[in-house]
C-alpha positions in Angstrom: -74.5 -11.5 -25.2 -77.0 -10.8 -28.0 -80.7 -10.8 -27.6 -83.0 -10.8 -30.6 -86.7 -10.1 -30.7 -89.4 -10.9 -33.2 -91.7 -7.8 -33.6 -94.4 -9.0 -36.0 -97.1 -7.2 -34.0 -95.2 -3.9 -34.5 -94.9 -4.5 -38.2 -98.5 -5.6 -38.7 -100.1 -3.0 -36.3 -97.9 0.1 -36.6 -100.5 2.3 -34.7 -99.7 0.2 -31.6 -96.0 1.1 -31.5 -94.1 4.3 -30.7 -90.4 4.6 -30.9 -88.9 6.1 -27.7 -85.4 6.8 -26.6 -84.4 5.3 -23.2 -84.4 7.7 -20.3 -81.7 7.3 -17.6 -82.9 6.9 -14.1 -81.7 8.9 -11.1 -80.6 6.7 -8.2 -81.3 3.5 -10.1 -81.0 0.3 -7.9 -81.4 -3.4 -8.3 -84.5 -4.6 -6.5 -84.5 -8.2 -7.6 -82.0 -10.6 -9.1 -83.0 -13.9 -10.7 -79.8 -15.9 -10.4 -81.2 -18.9 -12.4 -82.2 -16.7 -15.3 -79.0 -14.8 -15.3 -77.1 -18.1 -15.4 -79.3 -19.3 -18.3 -78.6 -16.1 -20.2 -74.9 -16.4 -19.5 -74.7 -13.3 -17.3 -71.8 -13.7 -14.8 -72.7 -13.1 -11.1 -70.0 -10.4 -10.9 -71.9 -8.4 -13.5 -74.9 -8.1 -11.1 
């Protein structure tokens, strides 16, 4: 699966954007699953 985003606002307003590295979470858990959206994105149920 590949997701692409258009970031014109970032390119046109650089002062509104800061690059950050992701921070892993301790004890992360799934609190909601949108099965319809997952199906639309092609994410198999076994992945969730």
